[in-house]
C-alpha positions as CSV (number, residue, x, y, z in Angstrom):
1,M,94.9,93.5,78.4
2,R,91.7,94.8,79.9
3,V,92.0,97.4,82.7
4,A,88.9,98.7,84.5
5,T,87.9,100.9,87.3
6,W,84.7,100.6,89.4
7,N,83.4,102.1,92.7
8,M,82.0,99.2,94.7
9,K,79.9,101.5,97.0
10,Q,81.3,100.2,100.3
11,A,81.5,103.7,102.0
12,V,77.8,104.3,102.6
13,A,74.8,101.9,102.3
14,P,76.1,99.2,100.0
15,K,73.4,97.9,97.6
16,R,74.6,94.3,97.6
17,P,76.7,92.0,99.9
18,L,80.4,92.2,99.3
19,D,80.7,88.7,97.9
20,D,78.0,89.6,95.3
21,L,79.8,92.7,94.3
22,W,83.1,90.8,93.7
23,R,81.1,88.2,91.7
24,W,79.5,90.9,89.6
25,A,82.8,92.5,88.9
26,G,84.3,89.2,87.8
27,D,81.3,88.2,85.7
28,E,80.2,91.5,84.2
29,I,83.4,93.7,84.1
30,D,85.6,90.7,83.4
31,A,88.9,92.7,83.4
32,D,92.4,91.4,83.7
33,V,93.2,94.3,86.1
34,M,90.6,96.2,88.1
35,V,90.9,99.4,90.2
36,L,88.2,99.1,92.8
37,T,87.4,102.2,94.8
38,E,85.2,102.6,98.0
39,A,86.2,98.9,98.1
40,R,86.7,96.1,100.6
41,V,88.3,92.7,100.2
42,P,86.4,89.8,101.8
43,K,87.7,88.8,105.3
44,S,88.8,85.5,103.7
45,G,90.9,87.4,101.1
46,P,90.4,87.9,97.4
47,P,88.0,85.4,95.7
48,P,89.5,82.3,94.2
49,G,91.5,83.1,91.1
50,W,92.1,86.7,92.1
51,T,95.1,88.4,93.5
52,A,94.9,91.9,95.0
53,V,96.9,94.8,96.6
54,W,95.3,96.9,99.2
55,R,95.8,98.6,102.6
56,S,94.5,96.5,105.4
57,G,92.0,98.6,107.4
58,G,91.3,100.9,104.5
59,I,91.7,104.6,105.1
60,G,91.3,104.5,108.9
61,P,89.0,103.7,111.8
62,R,86.1,105.7,110.4
63,R,86.7,104.6,106.9
64,T,87.5,100.9,106.7
65,W,87.2,100.9,103.0
66,G,89.7,102.1,100.4
67,T,91.2,101.4,97.0
68,V,92.0,97.9,95.8
69,V,93.9,96.9,92.7
70,A,92.9,93.3,91.8
71,A,93.8,91.0,88.9
72,H,93.4,87.5,87.5
73,G,95.5,85.9,84.9
74,V,98.4,88.3,85.6
75,D,100.5,89.0,88.7
76,L,100.6,92.1,90.8
77,V,103.7,93.4,92.7
78,E,103.1,96.3,95.0
79,V,105.3,99.4,94.4
80,S,106.1,101.3,97.6
81,S,109.3,102.9,96.4
82,V,110.9,103.8,93.0
83,Q,114.4,104.2,91.7
84,I,115.4,107.7,90.5
85,G,119.0,107.6,89.3
86,R,120.9,106.1,92.2
87,S,118.3,106.9,94.8
88,A,115.4,104.9,96.1
89,V,112.5,107.2,96.8
90,R,109.6,106.1,98.9
91,L,106.0,106.8,97.7
92,D,104.2,108.6,100.5
93,F,100.6,109.8,100.4
94,T,98.5,112.0,102.6
95,W,95.8,109.4,102.6
96,P,97.5,106.1,102.0
97,G,94.4,104.0,101.9
98,V,93.1,105.6,98.8
99,V,96.2,105.1,96.6
100,V,97.5,101.7,95.5
101,V,100.5,101.4,93.1
102,A,101.3,98.0,91.5
103,D,103.3,96.6,88.7
104,V,101.3,94.3,86.4
105,V,103.5,91.3,85.5
106,H,102.6,89.2,82.4
107,R,104.7,86.2,81.5
108,G,107.4,87.3,83.9
109,E,107.7,90.8,82.5
110,R,106.3,94.1,83.7
111,W,103.5,95.1,81.4
112,A,102.7,98.4,83.1
113,T,102.4,100.1,86.5
114,V,98.8,100.7,87.5
115,V,97.8,103.3,90.0
116,G,94.4,103.1,91.7
117,L,93.3,106.4,93.1
118,Y,90.3,107.7,94.9
119,G,89.6,111.4,95.3
120,L,88.6,111.7,99.0
121,T,86.0,114.4,99.5
122,V,87.9,116.4,102.1
123,D,89.8,119.7,102.1
124,G,93.3,120.5,103.3
125,E,92.1,120.4,106.9
126,N,90.5,117.0,106.4
127,N,87.0,118.6,106.6
128,S,84.3,117.2,104.4
129,C,83.9,119.3,101.3
130,G,81.7,117.2,99.0
131,H,84.2,116.9,96.1
132,G,87.6,115.5,95.3
133,R,89.2,118.6,93.7
134,F,91.6,119.1,96.6
135,S,92.6,115.5,97.3
136,S,92.9,114.4,93.7
137,K,95.3,117.2,92.9
138,R,97.4,116.6,96.0
139,L,97.6,112.8,95.5
140,L,98.6,113.2,91.8
141,R,101.4,115.6,92.9
142,E,102.5,113.0,95.4
143,L,102.8,110.5,92.6
144,A,105.4,112.7,90.9
145,P,108.3,110.4,91.8
146,L,106.7,107.5,90.0
147,F,106.8,109.6,86.8
148,E,110.4,110.5,87.3
149,S,111.5,106.9,87.8
150,D,112.4,104.0,85.5
151,R,108.7,103.1,85.4
152,S,107.7,106.4,83.8
153,D,107.0,105.1,80.3
154,R,104.2,102.7,81.0
155,I,101.7,104.0,83.6
156,V,98.0,103.8,83.9
157,V,96.1,105.8,86.6
158,A,92.5,104.9,87.2
159,G,89.8,105.6,89.8
160,D,87.0,107.7,91.1
161,L,88.3,111.3,91.4
162,N,85.0,112.7,92.7
163,L,85.2,115.6,90.2
164,W,83.7,116.4,86.8
165,P,85.7,116.3,83.5
166,A,86.2,120.1,83.4
167,E,87.6,119.9,86.9
168,V,90.5,117.5,86.1
169,P,93.6,119.3,87.5
170,P,96.4,120.4,85.1
171,I,98.8,118.1,87.0
172,V,97.3,115.3,84.9
173,G,98.8,116.7,81.7
174,E,102.0,117.9,83.5
175,L,102.7,114.3,84.4
176,G,102.3,113.3,80.8
177,L,99.0,111.5,81.3
178,I,96.2,111.3,78.6
179,D,92.5,111.1,79.4
180,L,91.6,107.9,77.7
181,I,87.8,108.6,77.7
182,E,88.2,112.1,76.2
183,S,90.9,110.9,73.7
184,T,88.4,108.4,72.3
185,S,85.3,110.6,72.5
186,S,84.8,110.5,68.8
187,D,84.0,106.8,69.2
188,R,80.8,107.6,71.1
189,A,77.7,109.8,70.9
190,P,77.6,112.9,73.1
191,L,76.3,112.2,76.6
192,P,73.1,114.2,77.1
193,G,73.1,116.5,80.1
194,C,76.7,115.7,81.0
195,S,77.7,117.6,84.1
196,G,80.8,119.7,84.3
197,C,81.6,119.2,80.6
198,V,82.8,121.9,78.2
199,L,83.2,119.7,75.1
200,G,79.7,120.2,73.7
201,A,79.0,118.0,70.7
202,E,82.4,116.4,71.1
203,C,81.6,115.2,74.6
204,G,81.7,111.4,74.4
205,H,81.8,111.0,78.2
206,L,80.4,108.1,80.1
207,W,77.7,108.2,82.8
208,T,79.5,106.6,85.7
209,H,77.8,108.0,88.8
210,K,74.1,108.3,89.6
211,N,73.8,111.0,92.3
212,G,70.7,109.8,94.1
213,N,67.6,107.8,93.1
214,S,65.6,110.6,91.5
215,P,64.8,110.2,87.8
216,N,66.3,113.6,87.4
217,A,69.6,112.7,89.1
218,A,72.6,114.5,87.6
219,V,74.4,112.8,84.7
220,Q,78.0,112.6,85.9
221,Q,81.2,111.1,84.9
222,I,83.5,111.2,87.9
223,D,85.5,108.0,87.2
224,F,88.5,108.1,84.9
225,I,91.3,106.2,83.3
226,F,94.5,108.0,82.3
227,A,97.6,106.6,80.7
228,T,101.0,107.7,79.4
229,S,101.5,108.2,75.7
230,S,103.1,104.8,75.1
231,M,100.1,103.1,76.6
232,R,97.7,105.3,74.6
233,D,99.4,104.0,71.5
234,E,98.4,100.5,72.4
235,L,94.8,101.4,73.3
236,T,92.2,99.6,71.2
237,T,88.9,100.7,72.8
238,V,87.3,102.4,75.8
239,Y,83.7,101.7,77.0
240,G,81.6,101.7,80.1
241,G,79.2,103.8,82.1
242,V,75.6,102.8,82.3
243,Q,75.5,103.0,78.5
244,H,77.4,99.7,78.5
245,F,76.6,98.2,82.0
246,A,72.8,98.6,82.0
247,D,72.3,97.0,85.4
248,A,75.1,98.9,87.1
249,W,72.7,101.0,89.2
250,D,71.3,97.8,90.7
251,V,74.6,96.9,92.4
252,S,76.2,100.3,93.0
253,D,75.8,104.0,92.4
254,H,78.7,103.8,89.9
255,A,79.2,102.1,86.6
256,P,82.6,100.8,85.4
257,V,85.0,102.2,82.9
258,V,87.1,99.8,80.8
259,A,90.1,100.3,78.6
260,E,91.5,97.6,76.4
261,F,95.1,97.5,75.2
262,D,96.9,95.4,72.6
263,M,99.4,93.0,74.0
264,P,102.9,92.7,72.5
265,A,103.5,89.7,70.3
266,S,104.8,86.7,72.2
C-alpha cells in the first residue's frame, strides 16, 4: 500500500491548471492513497478512477482550498465520529477544512485510518503568523479522541505542517506516532543545508518545499508522514522530496513524500 502527501499549491498562484495537477499526481506519485494539501477537487468531482473525501468550499470564503484525501484501487469512508467505550465522540476541529479523517478499506476490511492535516499559518487569534506551529499542535490535540478509540492501532497522519523537523510538537510522540522520514533516515544521505534540523550527519530529511524562486531558496522539509507503531512495523520504504521527484518545482512549490507498506497476505 502506497500512501503519499503532496501540497498542490492551490492557495496562492498555482503553477498549473487543476486538472494538470491531478494528472501529475496520478502519473508521477501513483499512490493508492494521497493526502493533498492546499488542494481543490475539480468542479466535476474527482478524476475518473479516483474517490475522495474533502470539505466542500475548503476552509472558508477567503480560502476555498483545503485538505483532500484521495484514493484509487481502495475505498475511503469518512470518519466524523469515533467510538470510545460505549460513547460516540464527534471529531471537531478549529479549522475543519484542513483536516480529513478517512478509513481506507481494502477488500472489504479497514486497512488503516488516514488523517490528512494542514498546518494553517495562523495563531490563536486567527492572525497570519507565517508558520504552522500553533495550528499543527492544536489540530493534533483535537485528534486525541481518534487515538483513544477502537481505531487507535492503525493510524497514518500525513500532510504539510508548515514547520521544520525540529519544531514538530511533542504531542506527536504523546499520541504514539512515529516520524516515518526520521525513522528511516539511515536509508538516505544527509540533506545539505536542511533548515530547522538538529540531526546533523544523521539527517536523512527530504527537500519538500522551495521557499521562493531564488537559487539560494531555503532547503526545507515541512511535509511529513507519521504512523502508529503497528504501521511502522509494516513500512518497507520512504522516499520523496525533489531528490526523487525531479520536476516537482515545475508543478508546485512542494514535492511529495511517499511511504510504502506491506499488505497482509490474502
